[in-house]
C-alpha positions in Angstrom: 20.4 80.0 -8.9 23.4 77.7 -8.9 21.4 75.4 -11.2 20.4 78.2 -13.8 24.0 79.6 -13.7 25.5 75.9 -14.7 22.9 75.6 -17.7 23.8 79.2 -18.8 27.4 78.1 -18.9 26.4 74.7 -20.7 24.5 76.7 -23.3 27.4 79.3 -23.9 30.1 76.2 -24.2 27.7 74.6 -26.6 27.3 77.7 -28.8 31.2 78.1 -28.8 31.6 74.6 -30.1 29.0 74.8 -32.7 30.5 78.1 -33.9 34.0 76.8 -33.9 32.6 73.6 -36.0 31.0 75.9 -38.4 34.0 78.4 -38.7 36.2 75.0 -39.3 33.8 74.0 -41.6 33.7 77.5 -43.6 37.8 77.4 -43.5 37.9 73.9 -45.0 38.7 73.7 -48.6 35.6 72.6 -50.7 34.2 72.7 -54.2 35.2 71.0 -57.4 38.6 70.1 -58.5 39.3 69.0 -62.2 42.4 66.6 -62.7 43.5 65.7 -65.9 45.6 62.4 -67.0 46.7 61.0 -70.3 46.3 57.5 -68.9 43.5 55.0 -70.1 42.1 51.6 -69.3 43.6 49.7 -66.2 45.9 52.6 -65.7 42.9 54.7 -64.6 42.1 52.3 -62.0 44.7 54.1 -59.2 43.3 57.1 -60.1 39.9 55.9 -59.5 40.9 54.4 -56.0 42.8 57.6 -55.0 40.1 59.6 -55.7 37.4 57.5 -53.7 39.7 57.4 -50.8 40.2 61.0 -51.0 36.7 61.9 -51.3 35.6 59.8 -48.3 38.2 62.0 -46.1 37.0 64.8 -47.9 33.4 64.8 -48.7 33.1 68.4 -49.2 35.6 68.3 -52.5 34.5 66.8 -55.7 37.4 65.5 -57.7 36.6 65.0 -61.4 38.9 62.9 -63.3 39.4 64.1 -67.2 41.3 61.4 -68.9 42.7 62.4 -72.5 44.7 59.3 -73.7 45.2 61.0 -77.0 46.6 64.2 -77.9 46.8 65.1 -74.2 50.0 67.4 -74.4 48.2 69.5 -77.4 44.7 69.8 -75.3 46.5 71.0 -72.4 47.9 73.7 -74.1 44.9 74.7 -75.7 43.4 74.6 -72.2 46.3 77.0 -70.7 45.5 79.4 -73.6 42.0 79.6 -73.0 42.3 79.5 -69.1 40.4 76.3 -68.7 43.1 73.7 -67.7 42.3 71.1 -65.1 43.3 72.3 -61.3 45.6 69.5 -60.9 47.4 67.7 -64.0 49.6 64.9 -65.0 52.8 65.8 -66.6 55.9 64.2 -68.3 59.6 65.2 -67.5 59.9 66.6 -71.3 57.5 69.4 -70.3 58.6 70.5 -67.1 60.4 73.9 -67.9 58.0 74.2 -71.0 55.2 74.7 -68.7 57.1 76.7 -66.1 58.1 79.0 -68.8 54.3 79.4 -70.0 53.4 80.5 -66.5 50.9 77.7 -66.4 52.0 75.6 -63.1 51.6 77.2 -59.7 55.0 77.6 -57.4 54.2 74.7 -54.9 56.7 76.1 -52.3 54.3 78.2 -50.1 52.0 75.2 -50.0 54.5 72.3 -48.9 56.4 74.9 -46.7 52.8 76.1 -45.1 50.7 75.0 -42.3 49.1 72.7 -44.5 52.3 71.1 -46.1 54.2 68.4 -45.4 57.8 67.3 -44.6 60.0 67.4 -47.7 62.4 64.7 -46.1 59.4 62.0 -46.5 60.4 61.8 -50.3 63.3 59.8 -51.4 66.4 61.8 -51.9 67.3 62.6 -55.2 63.5 62.5 -56.2 62.6 65.2 -53.8 63.8 67.8 -56.0 62.8 66.3 -59.4 60.1 68.9 -59.7 62.3 72.0 -59.2 62.9 74.7 -62.0 64.8 77.6 -61.6 65.5 76.7 -57.8 61.5 76.4 -56.8 59.2 73.4 -56.7 56.6 73.2 -59.4 55.7 69.7 -59.5 55.4 66.8 -57.3 56.4 63.2 -58.4 53.8 60.4 -59.6 55.9 57.7 -60.1 59.5 57.1 -61.9 62.0 54.7 -63.0 65.8 55.1 -62.6 68.1 53.1 -64.8 68.8 49.5 -63.7 71.7 46.8 -64.4 70.2 43.4 -64.6 72.5 40.5 -64.7 72.0 36.7 -65.4 73.6 35.1 -62.1 73.8 31.8 -64.1 76.1 32.9 -66.8 78.0 34.9 -64.4 78.7 31.7 -62.5 79.4 29.7 -65.3 81.9 32.4 -67.0 83.3 32.4 -63.3 82.9 36.4 -62.9 81.8 38.0 -59.8 78.2 39.5 -60.0 77.9 43.1 -60.1 77.8 45.2 -56.7 77.4 48.8 -55.6 81.4 49.0 -55.9 81.6 48.4 -59.7 83.0 50.9 -61.9 83.2 51.1 -65.6 86.2 49.0 -65.9 84.5 46.2 -64.1 81.3 46.2 -66.2 83.5 46.4 -69.6 85.8 43.5 -68.3 82.4 41.3 -67.2 81.2 42.0 -70.7 84.2 41.1 -72.5 84.5 37.7 -70.7 80.5 37.0 -71.2 80.6 37.5 -74.7 80.9 34.6 -76.8 80.8 34.1 -80.7 80.0 30.6 -82.2 83.2 28.9 -81.3 82.9 29.8 -77.6 85.7 32.3 -77.6 85.0 35.5 -75.9 85.5 39.2 -76.6 89.0 39.0 -74.9 90.1 35.9 -77.1 92.4 36.8 -80.0 90.2 34.5 -81.9 87.1 36.1 -81.1 85.0 36.5 -84.3 82.5 39.9 -83.6 80.8 38.8 -87.0 79.4 35.7 -85.4 78.4 36.4 -81.8 76.2 34.1 -80.1 75.8 36.2 -76.9 76.6 39.7 -75.8 77.8 40.6 -72.5 75.4 43.6 -72.1 72.5 45.0 -73.8 72.5 48.9 -73.6 70.4 50.4 -76.3 71.7 52.9 -78.8 68.6 53.5 -80.4 65.9 54.1 -77.8 65.0 57.2 -79.8 64.4 60.9 -79.0 64.5 62.1 -75.4 64.6 58.2 -74.1 68.1 57.8 -76.0 69.8 60.7 -74.4 68.2 59.7 -71.1 70.0 56.4 -71.2 73.3 57.9 -71.9 73.0 60.9 -69.6 74.0 58.7 -66.3 77.3 57.9 -68.0 77.9 61.6 -68.7 77.2 62.4 -65.3 79.4 59.6 -64.1 82.4 61.3 -66.0 81.4 64.6 -64.5 80.2 66.0 -67.8 76.8 67.6 -68.9 74.7 68.3 -72.0 73.8 71.9 -71.1 74.4 74.9 -69.1 72.5 74.7 -65.6 70.7 77.8 -66.7 69.6 76.2 -70.1 71.3 79.1 -71.9 73.7 77.0 -74.0 75.5 73.5 -75.1 78.6 74.8 -75.8 81.3 73.7 -73.2 78.9 71.0 -72.0 77.5 68.8 -74.8 81.0 68.9 -76.3 83.1 69.1 -73.2 86.2 66.5 -72.9 84.2 64.7 -70.2 81.2 64.5 -72.0 82.9 63.4 -75.2 84.8 60.9 -73.3 81.6 59.5 -71.8 79.9 58.9 -74.9 83.0 57.4 -76.6 83.1 54.8 -73.8 79.3 54.2 -74.7 79.9 54.0 -78.3 83.2 51.6 -77.7 80.8 49.3 -76.2 79.3 48.7 -79.6 82.1 49.5 -82.3 85.2 48.6 -80.8 84.7 45.9 -78.0 81.6 44.3 -79.5 80.0 43.3 -76.3 76.7 44.7 -77.0 73.9 44.4 -79.8 73.3 47.2 -81.9 69.7 48.3 -83.3 70.1 45.9 -86.2 71.2 43.2 -84.1 68.2 43.6 -81.8 65.9 44.0 -84.6 67.1 40.7 -86.1 65.4 39.0 -82.8 62.1 40.5 -83.4 59.8 40.2 -80.4 62.5 38.5 -78.4 63.4 39.6 -75.0 67.5 39.1 -75.4 67.8 39.2 -71.5 65.3 36.9 -70.5 65.8 34.3 -73.1 69.7 34.4 -72.3 71.3 36.2 -75.7 72.6 39.0 -73.2 74.2 38.5 -69.9 73.3 42.1 -68.6 70.9 44.5 -69.5 70.7 48.2 -68.9 67.3 49.8 -69.0 64.7 51.1 -66.7 62.6 49.4 -63.9 59.8 48.3 -66.4 60.4 44.7 -67.1 61.4 43.9 -63.3 57.8 42.7 -62.1 57.5 40.5 -65.2 60.7 38.8 -64.4 60.2 38.2 -60.7 56.7 36.6 -61.6 58.2 34.6 -64.2 55.4 35.3 -66.5 57.2 33.2 -69.3 57.9 29.6 -69.7 61.8 30.3 -69.8 62.9 30.7 -66.1 66.2 32.3 -65.2 68.1 33.4 -62.5 68.8 37.1 -62.3 69.8 39.9 -59.9 69.8 43.8 -60.1 72.2 46.5 -59.2 72.7 49.8 -59.2 74.8 51.6 -62.2 78.5 51.3 -62.1 80.6 54.4 -61.2 82.6 56.4 -63.6 85.8 58.2 -63.3 83.5 61.1 -61.2 81.7 58.8 -59.2 78.1 57.4 -58.9 75.0 58.8 -60.8 71.6 57.9 -62.3 68.9 59.8 -64.3 65.0 59.2 -64.1 62.3 58.7 -66.1 59.8 60.6 -64.4 55.9 61.5 -64.2 54.6 64.2 -61.8 51.6 66.3 -61.0 51.2 70.0 -61.1 48.7 72.6 -60.0 47.6 74.9 -62.8 48.4 78.7 -62.0 44.9 79.8 -63.0 42.8 77.5 -61.1 40.1 79.3 -58.9 40.1 76.6 -56.2 43.7 76.3 -55.5 43.4 75.2 -51.6 41.2 72.2 -52.6 43.2 71.5 -55.5 46.7 71.8 -53.2 44.6 69.0 -50.7 44.0 66.7 -53.7 47.6 67.0 -55.0 49.3 66.7 -51.5 47.1 63.5 -51.0 48.3 61.7 -54.1 52.0 62.8 -54.1 52.9 62.9 -50.6 50.2 61.3 -48.8 48.1 57.8 -48.9 47.1 58.6 -52.3 50.4 58.0 -53.5 50.0 54.2 -52.6 47.7 53.6 -55.2 50.1 54.6 -58.0 53.0 52.2 -56.7 50.9 49.5 -58.4 52.4 50.6 -61.5 55.5 52.2 -60.6 57.7 53.1 -58.0 56.5 55.7 -55.3 58.0 58.7 -54.1 57.3 58.6 -50.5 59.7 56.3 -48.5 57.5 55.1 -46.0 55.2 53.7 -48.6 58.0 52.1 -50.5 59.2 50.8 -47.0 55.6 49.1 -46.3 55.1 47.5 -49.3 58.9 45.8 -48.9 60.4 47.5 -51.9 63.4 48.9 -50.2 64.2 45.5 -48.6 63.5 43.3 -51.6 66.3 41.6 -53.3 65.4 43.0 -56.7 64.1 46.3 -56.1 66.3 46.9 -53.1 69.3 47.8 -55.2 67.1 50.1 -57.6 65.8 52.1 -54.8 69.3 52.4 -53.0 70.7 53.8 -56.2 67.9 56.7 -56.0 70.8 58.7 -53.7 72.5 59.2 -57.0 69.9 60.8 -59.2 70.7 63.8 -60.9 68.6 66.5 -62.7 67.4 66.1 -66.3 68.1 68.8 -69.1 64.8 69.0 -69.6 64.4 71.2 -66.2 67.0 73.7 -67.7 65.3 75.0 -70.8 61.9 74.9 -72.2 63.6 74.4 -75.5 65.8 71.3 -74.4 63.6 68.7 -76.7 63.5 70.7 -79.8 66.9 72.0 -79.6 69.3 70.2 -77.3 68.0 66.8 -77.3 66.8 66.9 -81.2 70.7 67.8 -82.0 72.0 65.2 -79.9 70.1 62.3 -81.3 70.6 63.5 -84.8 74.3 64.3 -84.5 75.2 61.2 -82.0 73.3 58.7 -84.5 75.9 59.5 -87.1 78.3 58.1 -84.8 76.7 54.6 -85.6 75.2 55.0 -88.9 78.0 57.2 -90.8 81.2 56.4 -88.9 81.5 60.2 -87.5 83.5 60.7 -84.5 82.2 61.5 -81.3 83.8 64.8 -81.0 82.5 65.6 -84.6 79.1 64.7 -83.6 79.4 66.6 -80.5 80.7 69.6 -82.0 78.2 69.6 -84.9 75.3 69.1 -82.2 76.5 71.9 -80.1 76.6 74.1 -83.3 73.1 73.0 -84.4 71.5 72.9 -80.7 72.5 76.6 -79.7 71.4 77.6 -83.0 68.1 76.6 -82.3 68.5 77.9 -78.4 69.2 81.3 -79.9 66.4 81.3 -82.3 63.8 80.3 -79.6 65.1 82.8 -77.2 64.8 85.5 -79.8 61.1 84.5 -80.7 60.4 84.8 -77.0 61.9 88.1 -76.6 59.0 90.8 -76.9 59.9 93.5 -79.5 60.5 96.9 -78.2 
């Protein structure tokens, strides 16, 4: 009798265990997850690796990559309209407010903060809120680049100038740039005999013609460092922001590097060195750009060798600030398989899948950056440390920033260099042009009664 009782208990326990396993399987996300990306060629390798790793952990989920290297944005908008967009898709920083305004992206806060979410503190400060629009999280980070200050250590040593540090200010940068800028006779920009028409080496390369969104992105940290802004936080107006005293003063400081101090090559100067990396080949002593050339400089993939370093951006009168060039991931609000889509999205943005994308960009997950040695690296370390100073982009404030605010900014401020306009006049003209565009777009978006 006792033996029979033990057998019955064992059978009952086995049934309970099997039932629990079946229930867990039924509860686990499954099915097909479509993923959209604009990348092609070798840039698809991280995607393929991440998908393979994810499917090994989640064999019940089939991830299908849809790569559209041409006209990606156009196709995505058409898919939104037809209700057939991928469950998870790649997006650029210029579209964050635009896609959110269309209602095409899922609010991720309930997923992040839910039982199957993750601790937001694993993401670098500054980067952790980069996918926020109107106070909610709609995007997670794929990869990014802040602005970086590179310097030629040998040229600094020869000139007797201390190399940049985290304590540098605008004044420090300008003083160094003047000393390092040399004309054909060896006079620096501080010399009364300096010939600005015959410069052989500039103190800094800080592009004045990156074009469109990227050009305003390069100037944006300076604006923030002076306490300015380009647009209201709610995206409603440029008035009092793009033409504020703080913003005008920051852009004036930027323009003076070219027009008054002659310490930076303008777009015509750069064009005359077609195909030449001015920093790498010694024609400029400092370079202000993104993280993109850093690996090449470290690996020395050119016969010209040079001793260089990196630094975070100098502080302005209002303190430190930086901005990102950014790519992220979103979940389609019309997805019919959101649980499985979230499982994959979390894996590539906050899990081990993020490691794959670190091969071509900076990873958002702090532990991954630490494990691959970025935070302690003598070149990448200062870059990662400056992430704490990153501030939001105008692109997150208004779906019309690109075609209204940024278009006016680029058009009008180009006149400072091309037509001799004053910075204040360009700022006022940009505000008038941009606000008229914003008002027109707002009227078009308002349903008629």
